[in-house]
Every structure is written in C-alpha cells, then in structure tokens.
DOVO-752776 format. One line per 2 residues: number of its first residue (from 1); their letters; for each residue x, y, z of C-alpha. Coordinates in pm, whole numbers, plus 50000, padded with zeros to 5 digits. Layout:
BEGIN
NUM	A	X,Y,Z; ...;
! end
This chain:
BEGIN
1	MA	67301,01986,53861; 67577,02209,53972;
3	EE	67886,02229,53762; 68203,02138,53931;
5	KT	68468,02402,53904; 68795,02264,53798;
7	TQ	69092,02463,53901; 69374,02438,53659;
9	KL	69716,02451,53804; 69944,02676,53611;
11	PK	70282,02534,53533; 70568,02671,53737;
13	KA	70791,02920,53566; 71131,02791,53483;
15	AT	71430,02954,53645; 71537,03096,53308;
17	AK	71197,03260,53261; 71220,03419,53605;
19	KR	71567,03546,53525; 71447,03686,53193;
21	LK	71162,03872,53367; 71408,04020,53612;
23	QD	71638,04129,53328; 71347,04279,53135;
25	KA	71239,04489,53432; 71592,04615,53485;
27	QQ	71632,04705,53117; 71292,04874,53117;
29	KI	71409,05106,53396; 71725,05190,53202;
31	NK	71530,05262,52883; 71277,05475,53071;
33	SF	71546,05690,53229; 71719,05730,52892;
35	KK	71395,05842,52728; 71352,06091,53011;
37	RL	71697,06234,52934; 71596,06268,52571;
39	RT	71271,06440,52664; 71462,06687,52881;
41	AR	71703,06760,52595; 71411,06822,52359;
43	NT	71253,07065,52606; 71586,07243,52643;
45	FE	71604,07278,52265; 71253,07424,52249;
47	KA	71326,07681,52520; 71677,07770,52400;
49	SA	71762,08105,52250; 71868,08134,51887;
51	ED	72239,08113,51975; 72203,07808,52199;
53	KQ	71980,07605,51966; 72273,07463,51768;
55	SA	72446,07322,52074; 72114,07184,52201;
57	LN	72058,07023,51860; 72400,06856,51878;
59	II	72306,06707,52215; 71976,06579,52073;
61	YA	72159,06421,51778; 72403,06246,52009;
63	LY	72124,06113,52233; 71918,05986,51939;
65	DR	72224,05813,51793; 72291,05650,52128;
67	AL	71927,05540,52153; 71953,05384,51808;
69	KR	72272,05203,51904; 72110,05066,52220;
71	GI	71798,04955,52032; 71560,05187,52215;
73	YK	71439,05343,51890; 71446,05217,51533;
75	IG	71629,05394,51253; 71315,05537,51092;
77	KV	71205,05715,51408; 71553,05848,51474;
79	SR	71583,05984,51119; 71238,06141,51137;
81	MK	71302,06311,51471; 71643,06441,51364;
83	SR	71486,06584,51049; 71209,06755,51242;
85	YT	71445,06918,51487; 71677,07029,51206;
87	SK	71386,07197,51031; 71291,07372,51357;
89	LS	71642,07512,51377; 71606,07719,51061;
! end
C-alpha cells in the first residue's frame, strides 16, 4: 500500500515578521560595512610606519568604541582587541 503524502501548509508570515526580516537584512548590511571599515583600519595599522602607528591606533580605538556602542561587538571582545593592538604598538 502506497503511503499518501500529506503536504503541510506553512502558516503565512505575519506582516510584523516580514517587516522584522526586512529590518534585519538592512542592519546586517550596515554592520557588515562597519566591520569592513574596522578591518581596513587594522590593516592600515599593521602596515603603518613607527611614527604613524599611534594615529592609526587612535582610529582603531574610536572604531571599536563605536562598534561597542552600536552593539556590533561585546565589551570583552573590544577590550581584548584594544589590548592586543596596544601591545603591538610597543
């Protein structure tokens, strides 16, 4: 005897869920571009000469603080990364 396949109908997404998905995608793009800015700043710090490293470090600090404020990174990661880049300075 052949089994009958039952197709379950998925419930429709509520309008608020659709809106939330749209907001999440938009915020994901913003976060991704911000992380790219941070990555560029880190590369600039690595390639900078001894005189320019301090100014590059200040930029990295500012970007990490902004990322923390926006909720992109948590405080532990920000503290750890700041510490690592400070130790690379000396």
